[in-house]
C-alpha positions as CSV (number, residue, x, y, z in Angstrom):
1,M,-1.2,2.5,22.2
2,E,-1.7,-0.9,20.9
3,N,-3.2,0.2,17.5
4,C,-1.7,2.6,15.1
5,V,-2.1,3.7,11.5
6,F,1.2,4.4,9.7
7,I,1.3,6.5,6.6
8,Q,4.6,6.2,4.8
9,T,5.9,9.1,2.8
10,N,8.9,10.9,1.4
11,H,9.4,14.6,0.5
12,K,7.7,14.3,-2.8
13,Q,4.4,12.8,-1.5
14,Y,4.1,14.6,1.9
15,T,1.1,16.5,1.0
16,G,-0.6,13.1,0.1
17,A,0.4,11.9,3.4
18,L,-1.1,14.8,5.4
19,V,-4.3,14.4,3.4
20,A,-4.3,10.8,4.0
21,Q,-3.8,11.3,7.8
22,H,-6.7,13.8,8.0
23,A,-9.1,11.3,6.0
24,V,-8.3,8.6,8.6
25,R,-9.3,10.7,11.4
26,R,-12.3,12.3,9.5
27,Y,-14.1,8.9,8.9
28,S,-13.5,7.3,12.1
29,R,-16.0,7.1,15.2
30,H,-13.2,5.4,17.2
31,N,-10.2,7.9,17.2
32,D,-9.5,7.2,20.7
33,K,-8.6,3.7,20.1
34,F,-5.6,4.2,17.7
35,D,-2.8,6.6,16.9
36,V,-1.9,7.8,13.5
37,R,1.7,8.3,12.6
38,I,3.5,9.4,9.3
39,I,6.8,7.6,8.5
40,D,9.1,10.0,6.6
41,K,11.8,8.2,4.7
42,R,14.1,11.2,5.3
43,D,14.3,10.2,9.0
44,Y,16.2,6.9,8.2
45,P,19.7,8.0,6.9
46,Y,20.4,4.5,5.5
47,F,18.3,5.0,2.7
48,D,20.1,8.2,1.7
49,A,23.5,6.4,2.1
50,R,22.7,4.0,-0.9
51,E,22.3,6.9,-3.3
52,G,23.3,6.1,-6.8
53,Q,24.1,2.4,-5.8
54,L,22.8,-0.8,-7.8
55,Y,20.3,-3.1,-6.2
56,L,18.2,-6.0,-7.3
57,R,14.7,-5.2,-8.6
58,D,12.6,-7.8,-10.4
59,G,15.8,-9.7,-11.6
60,V,17.4,-6.5,-12.9
61,K,20.1,-4.2,-11.4
62,R,18.7,-0.7,-10.9
63,V,20.1,2.5,-9.4
64,W,18.8,3.5,-6.0
65,L,17.5,7.1,-6.3
66,N,16.1,8.8,-3.1
67,D,14.6,11.5,-5.2
68,D,12.2,9.1,-7.0
69,L,8.5,9.6,-6.3
70,Q,8.3,6.1,-4.6
71,S,11.5,5.9,-2.7
72,F,9.5,5.6,0.6
73,T,7.9,2.1,-0.5
74,L,10.1,0.0,1.9
75,T,9.2,2.0,4.9
76,R,5.9,0.0,4.6
77,F,7.6,-2.7,6.6
78,M,8.8,-0.5,9.4
79,P,5.6,-0.6,11.6
80,P,6.3,-4.0,13.4
81,E,9.8,-2.6,14.6
82,L,8.4,0.8,15.5
83,M,5.6,-1.0,17.6
84,G,8.2,-3.0,19.4
85,F,6.6,-6.0,17.7
86,R,3.6,-5.6,19.7
87,G,-0.1,-4.7,18.8
88,R,-1.6,-4.1,15.4
89,A,-0.8,-1.6,12.7
90,V,-2.7,-0.6,9.6
91,V,-0.2,0.6,6.9
92,I,-1.1,2.8,4.0
93,D,0.6,4.6,1.2
94,P,0.3,8.4,1.1
95,D,-1.9,8.1,-2.0
96,V,-4.5,6.0,0.0
97,F,-7.4,7.8,1.5
98,A,-10.0,6.5,3.9
99,C,-13.6,7.0,3.4
100,A,-14.9,4.6,6.0
101,D,-13.9,3.8,9.5
102,V,-10.4,2.2,9.7
103,W,-11.4,0.8,13.0
104,D,-13.2,-1.9,11.3
105,L,-10.0,-3.3,10.1
106,F,-8.5,-3.2,13.7
107,A,-11.3,-5.0,15.2
108,R,-11.3,-7.8,12.5
109,D,-10.6,-11.4,13.5
110,M,-7.1,-12.1,11.8
111,Q,-7.7,-15.9,12.2
112,G,-4.0,-16.3,13.3
113,K,-2.6,-14.5,10.1
114,A,0.3,-12.1,10.5
115,I,-0.8,-10.0,7.4
116,F,-4.1,-9.0,5.8
117,C,-3.9,-7.3,2.2
118,R,-5.3,-7.7,-1.2
119,P,-3.6,-9.1,-4.5
120,R,-2.0,-6.6,-6.9
121,S,-3.9,-5.9,-10.2
122,G,-2.9,-6.7,-13.8
123,T,-0.1,-9.1,-14.6
124,K,1.7,-8.6,-11.4
125,G,-1.3,-10.0,-9.5
126,L,-2.5,-12.7,-12.0
127,I,0.8,-14.0,-13.1
128,D,3.3,-13.2,-10.5
129,K,0.9,-13.6,-7.7
130,C,2.1,-10.4,-6.2
131,L,0.3,-9.0,-3.2
132,A,-0.5,-5.2,-2.8
133,T,1.6,-4.1,0.3
134,S,0.4,-0.4,-0.2
135,A,-2.4,-1.0,2.4
136,M,-1.9,-3.8,5.0
137,L,-3.4,-4.9,8.4
138,L,-0.5,-6.4,10.6
139,D,-0.3,-8.3,13.7
140,C,3.2,-7.0,14.8
141,S,3.9,-9.8,17.3
142,K,4.0,-12.3,14.4
143,L,6.4,-10.2,12.2
144,G,9.7,-10.3,14.4
145,H,11.5,-11.1,11.2
146,W,10.9,-7.7,9.6
147,H,14.0,-5.8,10.1
148,V,14.0,-3.2,7.4
149,E,17.6,-2.0,7.4
150,E,19.0,-5.6,7.3
151,R,16.9,-6.5,4.3
152,F,17.4,-3.2,2.5
153,N,21.2,-3.7,2.7
154,R,20.8,-7.3,1.2
155,M,19.4,-5.8,-1.8
156,F,22.7,-4.2,-2.8
157,D,24.7,-7.3,-2.4
158,F,22.0,-8.8,-4.8
159,T,21.0,-11.5,-2.4
160,F,17.4,-10.1,-1.8
161,D,15.1,-9.0,-4.7
162,Y,13.1,-5.8,-4.0
163,M,10.0,-7.3,-5.9
164,D,10.0,-10.4,-3.7
165,W,9.9,-8.1,-0.7
166,I,7.4,-5.8,-1.9
167,C,5.1,-8.6,-3.1
168,L,5.4,-10.6,0.4
169,K,6.8,-13.4,-1.7
170,S,9.3,-14.4,1.2
171,E,6.7,-14.6,4.0
172,P,5.9,-18.0,5.6
173,E,3.1,-20.0,4.0
174,G,-0.2,-19.7,5.5
175,S,0.7,-16.2,7.3
176,I,-1.2,-14.0,4.9
177,G,-5.0,-13.4,4.7
178,L,-6.9,-11.3,2.1
179,F,-9.4,-8.5,3.0
180,E,-11.9,-7.1,0.8
181,N,-10.4,-5.2,-2.3
182,E,-12.5,-2.2,-1.2
183,W,-10.0,-1.6,1.7
184,N,-7.4,-0.8,-1.0
185,D,-9.5,0.2,-4.0
186,F,-7.4,0.8,-7.0
187,D,-8.7,4.0,-8.7
188,R,-12.1,2.7,-8.2
189,F,-14.5,5.0,-6.3
190,T,-17.9,3.6,-5.4
191,A,-20.3,3.6,-2.5
192,A,-18.6,0.3,-1.5
193,T,-15.1,1.8,-1.4
194,R,-13.5,1.9,2.1
195,M,-10.1,3.4,1.2
196,L,-9.4,4.8,-2.1
197,H,-6.0,4.2,-3.6
198,T,-5.1,6.7,-6.4
199,T,-2.6,4.0,-7.5
200,R,-2.1,5.0,-11.2
201,R,0.7,7.4,-10.7
202,R,0.4,9.3,-13.9
203,T,-3.1,10.5,-12.9
204,Q,-2.6,11.3,-9.3
205,P,-5.1,14.2,-8.8
206,W,-2.5,16.5,-7.0
207,K,0.1,16.0,-9.6
208,T,-1.6,17.1,-12.8
209,G,0.6,18.8,-15.5
210,L,3.8,18.1,-13.5
211,P,6.8,16.4,-15.0
212,V,6.8,12.6,-14.5
213,D,9.2,11.8,-11.8
214,Y,8.8,8.0,-11.2
215,R,10.3,5.0,-12.8
216,I,8.4,2.2,-14.5
217,A,9.0,-1.4,-14.6
218,E,11.6,-2.8,-16.9
219,R,10.3,-6.4,-17.0
220,F,7.3,-7.4,-19.0
221,R,6.9,-11.2,-19.0
222,L,4.0,-11.0,-21.5
223,F,6.0,-9.0,-24.1
224,P,9.8,-8.9,-23.4
225,P,10.5,-6.4,-26.1
226,A,8.8,-3.6,-24.1
227,A,11.3,-4.1,-21.4
228,W,14.1,-3.7,-24.0
229,L,12.6,-0.4,-25.1
230,M,12.4,0.9,-21.6
231,R,15.9,0.1,-20.8
232,A,17.0,1.7,-23.9
233,R,15.1,4.9,-23.1
234,R,16.6,5.0,-19.6
235,H,20.1,4.7,-21.0
236,L,19.8,7.2,-23.7
237,F,17.6,9.9,-22.0
238,G,18.0,9.3,-18.2
239,E,15.6,7.8,-15.7
240,Y,12.7,10.2,-16.5
241,G,13.6,11.1,-20.2
242,L,10.6,11.0,-22.5
243,M,8.2,10.1,-19.7
244,G,6.0,13.3,-20.3
245,R,3.7,14.8,-17.8
246,Y,1.1,13.8,-15.2
247,K,-2.4,13.6,-16.7
248,Q,-5.7,14.6,-15.1
249,H,-7.6,11.8,-13.3
250,P,-10.3,10.4,-15.5
251,D,-12.8,10.3,-12.6
252,L,-13.7,13.7,-11.4
253,N,-15.1,12.4,-8.2
254,Q,-11.7,11.2,-7.1
255,E,-10.2,14.6,-7.9
256,R,-13.0,16.2,-6.0
257,F,-12.5,13.9,-3.0
258,F,-8.9,14.6,-2.7
259,F,-9.2,18.3,-3.1
260,G,-12.1,18.4,-0.6
261,L,-9.9,16.5,1.9
262,L,-7.1,19.1,1.1
263,K,-9.6,22.0,1.5
264,E,-10.6,20.9,4.9
265,C,-6.7,20.5,5.8
266,L,-6.3,24.1,4.7
267,D,-9.4,25.5,6.6
268,T,-8.1,23.7,9.8
269,G,-4.7,24.6,9.6
270,I,-3.1,21.1,9.0
271,V,-1.5,22.7,6.0
272,T,-1.1,26.2,5.2
273,E,-1.3,28.3,1.8
274,S,2.4,29.0,2.2
275,F,3.2,25.3,2.6
276,L,1.1,24.4,-0.4
277,R,2.8,27.1,-2.7
278,E,6.3,25.8,-1.6
279,E,5.2,22.4,-2.6
280,M,3.9,23.8,-5.9
281,R,7.3,25.4,-6.4
282,Q,9.3,22.1,-6.0
283,N,6.9,20.3,-8.4
284,H,5.4,18.1,-5.6
285,V,1.9,19.6,-6.1
286,R,0.1,20.8,-9.3
287,H,0.8,24.5,-10.0
288,D,-3.0,25.4,-10.1
289,A,-3.8,23.7,-6.9
290,I,-5.0,27.0,-5.2
291,E,-7.5,27.7,-7.9
292,V,-8.7,24.0,-8.0
293,L,-9.4,24.4,-4.2
294,K,-11.3,27.5,-4.6
295,A,-13.6,25.6,-7.1
296,T,-13.9,22.5,-5.0
297,P,-17.3,21.9,-3.2
298,D,-17.3,20.9,0.4
299,L,-17.5,17.3,1.3
300,P,-20.6,15.9,3.0
301,P,-20.3,16.0,6.8
302,A,-18.3,13.1,8.3
303,P,-18.7,10.4,8.7
304,Q,-20.9,10.1,5.8
305,H,-19.2,8.3,2.6
306,P,-18.3,11.1,0.1
307,L,-20.6,9.5,-2.4
308,S,-23.6,9.8,-0.1
309,G,-23.9,13.4,-1.1
310,G,-22.0,16.2,-2.8
311,L,-20.2,14.0,-5.3
312,N,-21.7,12.1,-8.2
313,R,-22.3,8.5,-7.2
314,A,-20.2,6.2,-9.5
315,A,-21.7,3.5,-11.4
């Protein structure tokens, strides 16, 4: 098929990817016009082959860890190759959940651009002009230079920086357009949201209470001493030392939306209770997930937006 949604993941975020896949299908009236595929980092052994090696990230040499929460991020750039450099792809992270029809992206006039996305938030977006590659619309025919394994290997001889790649800084001038922020809404859930991105990792709803297992930035341009402290922490206590635990999401609607989707996955057999319990045992899903599911109200019937009923409308 000439159109495909790709959801990239690793072993730690596989539950999120299954829920994201369900959300895409749930809210579309055009499911016959596109495929949905999960890209599992474990299927590409060249990532595992670099375990423990140094690579270049934001000008700093870091250790590549396949067990990190976000070791899947570079698979965001695989869809053009997987599509044979033909057709269109929508690419989302496993913590991005559609609540509108993704076909509206596929049908968009791309005006000759190769990529549509949105800016990052915070200093990365304002100062570094970093673009958010966690949700993208791609014209695969215009991305013949996206060869992931080759670029990945260049990070380890320090000739290509991870952040330049992840922020699309090496793309040809004029090849990128911007779609509305609501197609990648960062922890903001309103009636206008098209895809909710629970991007603040510490408050991802299915992780509450678990030990933090992701690495934070070590370059803070506005306050360099913060970077020195982060590097010292890592050297003294290890990659995740003193990082604490995941917190509850401050927006109960976002937690209810995720668990409403997961409840439907359980009811329809997309996931099983034994699968969830194994994910809980491995600290990939919060340990009270079964109890939370039992207390979660049903979502409004599809394709209604979840805030059209059943959840409390955000301000």
